[in-house]
N, C-alpha and C positions, 0 to 999 in steps of 0.2 A: 493485257490480263491484269486485273486489279489485285494488288497484294493486300490481304486482310490481316489486320493487327490481331494477335491472339487475345482472347478474352480472359483466360485463366491467369491467376496471379503468378503461378510458378512458371508458366510459359513466357509471360512478359518479362519476368525477372531473368529467366534463362537467356532470352533473346538480347536483352539489354546488356547482360554480363558478357555474352559472346561478342557483341559489337564493341563494347568497351575494351575487352581484352585484345581483340584484333586491332582496334585503333591504337591502343597503347603500344603494342608490340611493333606495329608498322611505323609508328612515330619514332619509337626507340631505335629501330633498325635504320631509319632514314637519318636520325640525328647521329648515329654512329658512323654511317657510310659517308656522310657529308664531310666531316673533317678528316676521314681516313685518307682520301685522295691527297689532300693538302699535306698530311703528315708523311705519306709515302714520298711526295715530291721533296719535302724538306729532308727526309732521310737520304734520298738519292743525291741531292745536292751536297749534303754534308759529307757523304761518302766520296763524291768527286773531289770535294775540297781537300779531304784527308789524303787522297791519292796524289793530288797535285802538290800538296805541301811535302809529302814524302819524296816525290820525284825531284822537287826543287832542292831538297836537302841531300840528294845523292852526291857523294864525294866525286869530284872530277868532272861532273856534268857541265858546270859553268866554264871550267878550263877548256873542255873539249869544244864547247860552243864557240869560244873565242879563237881557238888555235886551229880549228879544222874548217873544211868547206862542207856545205850541206850535200849529202849524198846518201844513196840507198844503203850502202855498206858502211857508212860512217859510224863512229862510236856513239854519237848522240842517238841515231836511229836505232842501233842495236840495244842500247840501254833502255830507251823508251819502250820498245817492243817487248823487252823482257819484263818490265814492270807491268805493262798492259796485260800480257798473258797471265801473269801471276795474280793480278787483281780482278780480271774479268771486265775491265773497262772497255767502253766502245772505242775510244781513241785516246792517245796521249800525244799532244802536239807541243814540241819545244820550239820557240821562236826567238829571233833576235830582237833587237830594239827597233828594227824597221818593220816587224810583223811578218818576216819571212820564215816559213816552216823549215825546221831542221829534222823534223820527224813527223811521220803520219802513218796511219794504217794503210792508206793507199800510197804506195811508193811513188806513183806518178805525180803526186801533189807536193813532194818535197822540193824545196827551192822556190815555191810560189808563195804569194802573199795570202794570209789567212782570210777566210770568208766573213768573219765577224769582227767587230771593232775591238782591238786589243788595248785601247788607250788607257783604260782604267788600270789594268794589270801593269802596263808599262810605265804608269805614273807612280807605282809603288804600293798599290792597294789591291786587296783580294776581292773577288766578286763571285757570287753564286747566282745562277739563273736557269730558267727553262727557256731554251732557245732552239731555233732550227738552223742547222749548218749544212755542210756538204753531205754529211752522212744521215741527214734527217733530224727529227726532233729528239732532243736529249736534255738530260739534266747535267749541267756543266758548271765547272769552277775554274777560275783563272787566278794564278798567284804570280808575283814577281820573282825573278831569278837573279840572285846576287852572286858576284864573284868572291874570291877569297879576300880581296881587299875591301869588300863591302860595296862595290860599285855595281849598279844595276846593269846587267848584261843582256837581259831578255825576260821571257815569261814562259810559264807552263800552263797549258790548257788541257783539262781532262773532261771527258764526257761519259755519262752513263746512259745506255740506251733507254729511251722513254718507254719502249715496248715492254721492257722488263718490269718497269714500274707499274704499267697498266696490267701486266700479267699477274703481278703480285696482288693488285687490287681485285682483279677478277677472281683470283684464287681464294681470296678472303670471303667473297660474297657467298659461295655455297655453304661454307662452314657457318657463316653468320646466319644464313637463312635456315640452316639445320637447327641451330640453337633457338632461333626465333620460332620455328615450327614446333620444337619441343616445348618451349614456354607456352605457345598458344595451345598446344594439346593439354598441358597441365592446367592451364587457365580454364579451358572449356570443360575439362573433367571436374574441376573444382566447382565451376558454375553449375554443372549438371547435378552434382551432389547437393549443393545448397538449394537448388531448385526442387529437387526431389524431397528434401527435408521440408522445404516451405510448402510443397504440395500436401504433404501429410499433415502439417500443422494447420493449413487453411482449408483442408478437406476438398481441395480442387475447386474452390470458389473463385469467382471473378471479382474484380474490384467493385463493380456495381453491386454485386450481391453482398459483399462485406459492408459497403456503405449502407445498403438498405437494412441489413441485419443490425448494424449499430444504431441506426435511427429507430428501428422497431424495439430494440432492447431498451434504449433510453425512454421511449414512450411507455413501454410496459413497466419498467422498474419504477418510474415516477408516477405511474397511474394506478397501480394496484394498491390495495389497502392492506397489504402485508409488508412488514419490514424485511428487507433483504440486505444482508451484510456479507461481503466476500472478503476472505482473508488469503494472504499468500502463505508460502511454506514457512516463513519466519513469524507468522502470527500478526502481520501488519495488515491494516485495513486497506484494501485496494478498491473497494466499491461500497457505497452506502447510499441507499435511496432515502427519499424524504420521510417515509413512514418509519424507517429504522431510526432516523435522527430524532423523530418525535418520541418514539417509544423508549429509546435509551437516553434521551436528553443530551445528544451530541450535536455538534455543529458541522458545517461542511468542511472545516479544516481538519477533521479527524482522518481523512484519507492520507495514507502513508505512515501513520503512527501505529505503534504497537497497541494491541488490545488491552494489555495489562496497564498501560499508561492512561487509557481513556476511561476505563470502568473500575470501580472499587472492587476489592476482593469479595467473592461471594459466589453463589450458585449461578447467577447469570453469566458472569465472566467464565466460570468453569465450563458451562454448557457451550458457549460460543467457541472457547478454545479447544474443545474436544476432550477435556479432562473428565467430563461426565457424559456417558454415551446412552443412547436410547432414542425412542421416537415419541413425539408429542409430550415432551417433558415440560412440566409446569415450573415457572420461576416468577419471582417478584422483583420488579425493577421500579424503585421508588414506591409509588402507590398503585402501580399497574400490575395486574396478573397477566403473564405472557405464556404462550405455548411455543416452545422452541424445537426446531428440527435442524439437524446439521448433516450435510452431505459432503464427503471429501471429493476433491477434484484430482485430475490426473497429474498435476504438477506439484502435488504435495500440499496444496492449500485446501480451502473448504468454502462452502456457501451455506449460510445459516438463514433460516426464515423465522420470523417472529409474528405471531398473531396476538392481537389484543383481546384478552378474555376477561377483562375487568368487569364489563357490564354483565357478561354471562355468569361470572362468579357471583356478582352481587345478586342477580336474579336467582341463582341457585340457593344462595343463603336465605333470600327472602322466601323461596319455596319451602326450604326446610323449616323456617320459622312459621310459615303458614300451616304446614302439616302439624307442627307442634301445637299451634294454637287450636287447630281443628280437633286434635286429640284432646286438648284440655277442655274445649267447649263440649265435646262429646261426653267427657267424663262428668263435667258439671251438669250436663243435661240429665244424665242418669241420677246424679245426686239430687238435682232439683225435683226430678220425678219422684224419687223416694221421699223427699220432704213433703211434696204435695200429697202423696198418698197418705203419709202420716197425718198431715193436717186434715185431710178429708175424713180419715177415720175418727179423729178427735171430734170433728164437727158432727159426724153421724151419731156418735155416742153421746152427744150433748155436753161434752166437756169443753165448754166455751172458754172458760178461764185458762185451762191448760193449753188450748189452741192459741190464745193470745200470747201466753208466755213463750210457747214454742217459736212463734214467728218473731217475737222480740229477740230471743236468744240468737236465732240464726242471723238476723239483720245486724245485731250488735257485733257478732263475731266477724262478719264480712267487713263491716265498717271499721272495726278496730284494726284489722290487719292492714287495710289500705291506708288508714290514717297514720298508723305507725310508720309505714314506709315513707309517706309524704312528709311527716314531721322531721325525719332524719335525712331524707334526700329531697332537697327543696327544688331541684330542677325537675320540671314535669316530664321530660322525655326519659330521664334516667329512672324516675320513680315508676312511670308506666312500664318501662322495660322490666323492672324488678317484680312488679305485680304480675305481668304476663308470664315471666319465667317461673314464678312461684306456682302458678296454675299448672304449668307444664310439669314441674317437679312433683306436684301433688298427684297428677294423673299417672306418673311413673312410680308412684309409691315412695317418693323421696320427700325430704323436707329441705326447703331453701329458706334459710334464716338470714336476717340482717343483724350484723354484730352490734352489740350495745355501744361500741366505740364509734359507730358510723355517725358522721355529721358532715354533710356536704351542703354548703350554702348555695343560694341561687346566684352564683357569680361565675358560672361556667362560660368560657369564651366561645367555644364551639362544642355544643352538646353532642353533635353527631359523631365526633371523634371518640368521645368517651363512651357513647353507645356502641360503637364498633369494638372498642377494646373490651368493655364489660360483657357485651353479648358473646364474643368469641370465648372469653374466659369461662363464662357460665356454661356455654354449650359443651366445652371440653370437660368441665367439671361434672356436668350431668351425665356425660357419656362414661366417665371413669368412676364416679362415686358409687359407694355401696348404698348409702341411705341418707347421707347428710352433705349439704353444700352450704357454706357460710360465706357471706359477702360483707366486705368492710370498705366503706368509702369515707375518706376524711380529707380535710384541707389543712395544709401547712403553709400559711401565707398565701402565695399565689400558686403553690404546687398542689396538684391533686394526686393522692395516693390511692390506688385501687388494689385490693387484695381479695382473692377468691381461693378458698381452701375446700378440700373434699376429703372423704375418708376412704378413697380408693386405694389401689395398690401402690401409688406413688410413682416417682420417676427416679430411676437409678442415677447415681452420681455421674457415671460416664456418659449418660445421655442428656444431661441437663443443658448442654449447649446445643447439641444436635437437634433437640426438640423444636428449636426456633428456626431451623433451616427450612427453606422451601422444599416441599415434596416429602419431608420426613414425617411418617405417620405409622401408627400401629393399627389403624382402623381400616376397614374395608371401604373402598370408595363407592359412593352411590353412582347410579348410571348417568345422572345429569351433570355431574361435576367431579373434579378431583379432590383429593384430600391433601393435608399437609400444608395448607396455606393460611389458616386462621392465626396460628401463633406467629408465623412469619410476618403477617400484616400487623400484628400487635407490636412486635419488636420494631418494625420499620416506622410505625407511627410514633412509638416512644422515642426513637432516635431522632425523628424529625422535630420533636419538641425539645430535644436535648436531654432526654431522660434515659431510662433503662427499663428492661423487663427481665425478670429472673424467676427461677423456680427453686424452691427449697422443700425440705421434708417437713411434714406436719407432725406435731407431737401426738403420739398414739397411732400413727400410720396415716398415709395419704400424702398429698402434695399441696403446697401453698404457692400460688402464682402472685407475684407482686409487680405492679407497673407504676412507675413514678413519672409524672408528666409535669415538668416545670412550666410555669407561665400558662397553665391551662385555666387558671382562675383569674378574674379581674381583681385589681387591688381594692381592698375593702374600703379604704378612705375615699378613693375616687368614686366607687359605687355609691357610697353614702352621700357624698357631695352632689352627685348627679341626681340622686333620688330627692334630696332636699330642695335642689333648684327646681326640679319639676313639680314638687308639691307646693312651693311657695306661691302666694297669690300674685297676680299680675299687678304691676304698679298702676296707680290711678292716673288717668289722663290729665295732662296739664290744663288748667282753666283757660277758657277762650278769652282772647282780649276783648276789651270793651267795644261795644258796637257790633259784636258777633263776627262771623266770618263770611266771606263772599265766595 
C-alpha cells in the first residue's frame, strides 16, 4: 500500500514536527539509557568496594584470621555474615594469603580456595570488576587485609548481585518511558497547535499552490499599470511594484524603510500613511497627478494603489480651456454680427463715410489691444494666452487688464511652465473675481515674477497655506475631473525652480497671487551675444591657391 505524502502545508508541517519530536525523544531516551547501565555498574562496584573496606577495617578481624582455623562457626565467618546481612551484599569472603576462604555465604565452601584470582588484592592493591564466580555474575571488589602490625594477612572480597543492578536498570526504564511519552505528547500537542495556526494563516493551501500564487502575484504586480505599495503595521514598505517606483520616484532599495523617510511631508505621504482617509483621493507627487486608494490589511498594515491621472488632468484642463474659448468665440460671434448689422445699416442709408470710420475704429481697437499685450509680453505663447483669457473674461462680463508695470522680454527658458502657472492663476482669478482681474509679468535678472490679482472675496489668513494643498478647494468639481490641483501644481512648479508661491490680500479687497521663478529667464548678455553671433555675416572664404584646386 503506497503511503501518500500530504499536500497541505499544515499537514506536512504537522507530520514533520511529529516525526522530529519522536526522533528527538527516542534519541534522548537512548542516549540516557546507554550510559545508565554503565553508571549502575560503577555504582554497584563502588558499593562493593565500600563494604569490603569497611569489613577489612573491622577490629579483631585480622587477629581472628591469624589465630583461628576456618570453620562454619568461627569468629571470622560470624562477623562476615553479620556485615553481609546488614549491607545486603551477595557474599563477603575473607581469605588468607593462600586464597583459602575463611567465610562464605555457602558454609560448604569455607576452607576451600577461591574461584577467582586473588593475586591483585593479595599484592596490596584494591580492585573493582564485574565478574562471574560460584554465585553467578556479580559486581565485586577486593581489598587487602592488614594485621595490627601492618603486615598483609589476607584479603576481603565482596560481591553485589548483578541481578539487582539489572533490576534497578529495568525499574528505571518504565519511568523514563513515561517521561518520554509525556514529552512526546506535549510535543505533538504543540505541533498540532502550530499546524492549526499555520492552516489558518495559509488558508489550507498546498506548497504548490503557494508557489503558484507567489509567481502570479509577482507577474500581476509588475505587469499592471497601477502603482501598488504595501506597508506593514509600523509604516515600513514591504512591497513596491515597478509602477509605484516610477510614480513616487523611489528605487528598489525602498523596501524595508519607513514611509516618512522615503517621501517628503505632504498630502501624498499622509494619504499612503492613512492620516487622510477616503476613496479616489487626488494628490500631486512631483509633476504627476495621482489618484490614491488605501485598504487596511488584517495584520495592521495597508495596501495602497496609485493611478497616474496626469494626462487625464491635462486633458480636463484643455477641455475647460476649449469650453472657455468656445464661449468667447460665441460671444465674439454675436458681437461681430451686431457690428455687421450696424455696418449694413450704414451702407443701406448711404452713409459711406460713417461706415468707413466705423470699420476703422473697430479694427484699431482690436489691433491696439493685441499689440499692447505683445509689446509688454514678448514671448508669443504667453501673449497669446493673455489675449485668449481676455476674450474669456470679456464674455463673462469681466475685464482682464495687463498692469502698466508688465514687461517680460523674450528670454523665457521654458514658456510651457510659465503658461501652466499663469493659466492656473488666471482661471482661479476669473472664478473668484467680481469684475476685475489684473496680470503683471516682469523680469528681475533671470527671475520671472508673475502676479495675478482679483477683486473677489479674497483668501482668509488661516487658509493661505492650505489653499496650495492638493485637493483643497471651495469650488464644485466638474464631472470630468477633480478640483484642488491647479494651485498645488503651481507651488510644485515654483519649488522645482527654487522659487515660491504665495497669496496676500489686495488693497481694496480681493487676493493677490505671486509666483517667483528663479532662473526662468535666460541671461540677457548671453542672449545678446548669441543673437549678435547669429546675425553676423559669414566670413569670406580663403582665396584658392595659384593653379586652382583639383
